[in-house]
N, C-alpha and C positions, 0 to 999 in steps of 0.2 A: 687522477688515476678510478676511473669508474669499474664498481667490485659488477660480477655477473649476476644477474639475478638466482636465486636461492629456491631451487625449487623443490615442492616437497615433498618428502619422503612416503612413498604410501608402503607399506608389508602387504606380504600376499596372505589374503586370510590362512587363517591356523587351525584345522583337522580338531576338532572335539577328543577332549582326552579321556570322554568312559570312554574305558576298551569296545574295542568294535563298532561303533559308533562313526560312519563315515559324514556325518553332516558336518557345519562349518560352525566355530565356535564362535561366542558371542563377543565383540568388540572388548577388552581389557576384562574378558575370562577365559579360562583355559577348557571353558563346557559351552555347550550349543544351550542351547532355552528349555531342549528337554532335558538333559544332564546337571542343569545348573543348581547348583546345590545353595539353598536358605544364608542366609548373610553370617549367622553363625555355629555353623558346620562349621565343627574342627574347631572355633576358638577358644574353648575350653569354655566358653557360659554357662555352656548345657546345666553345670551344677553350682553357678556363681561365680567359676572364672577364676582367673589367680588372685582378687582378693579372697574369694574367703579361703582359695587355696591356703594364703601367708593365713588365715585370721584361726582359721583351724588347727596350722599349724604351728599359734601363738598358745591356742587353746592344751591343743596335747603337750606342748612342751611344759606349762603351767604346770596343769598335771602328774606332770613326772610319766606321761603314758601306763598313767593308773586308773582302773574305774573311779572316780569318787564315789557309787554306791557300796560295790563286793571290794576291791581292792585288786581284781584283778587287772590284765593287761587291757589296755583300750583302744579302740579302735575305731571309733564313734564319737560326733562331736555332735550332740544333744542341745534343740533350742530352745530353751522354756519357757517364752512367747512363742508356741509355734508357730508356725508362716503361715498355715492353713489360717490358723484363728485372727491371722492379721498383724502380727508377728513383724519386724523385722529382720529381713534377710541376711542380713550383716551388725548382729545388736553389737553394742559393748561386750566386752569379756567377760565381765558377770553375769551376763544374761545366757550363757553359757559353761557345759558341763563335757567334761570327758568320761566315756562311758565301754563297755563293755559291748557287744555285740547282744550279749543276752539282756542288759539290764538297756541300753536304747530301744529294745522292741519291748519290754514290759513297761516302761515309761513311754514308748510313742502309743502301744493301744489303753494305755491309762488316759492320756491326752485323747486320744480320739473318744473318747467314751463320751467326753464330758457335755 
């Protein structure tokens, strides 16, 4: 029993997903070359992505969502070794502090002044 040769199915080109763009999308991408987005776009990596969010949530939970400087509700996580100064973006928990916005702004200004 001879099987019929399989024919490769080709897909019709798709229109770019960018609203109003009539160009043909790139293969494997919903957008044309003009509207192609960087690989990191929308992946949550702009501010550290999922690993940072998990670490940040752990620090806030450890400190019971309280500022380590003044005791107010904490909304920020401060790197003791600033990233701009060569510190690790995902350091050990002991190198991170939960801070309120005011205390975080103050500490960041002090770090930049050094």
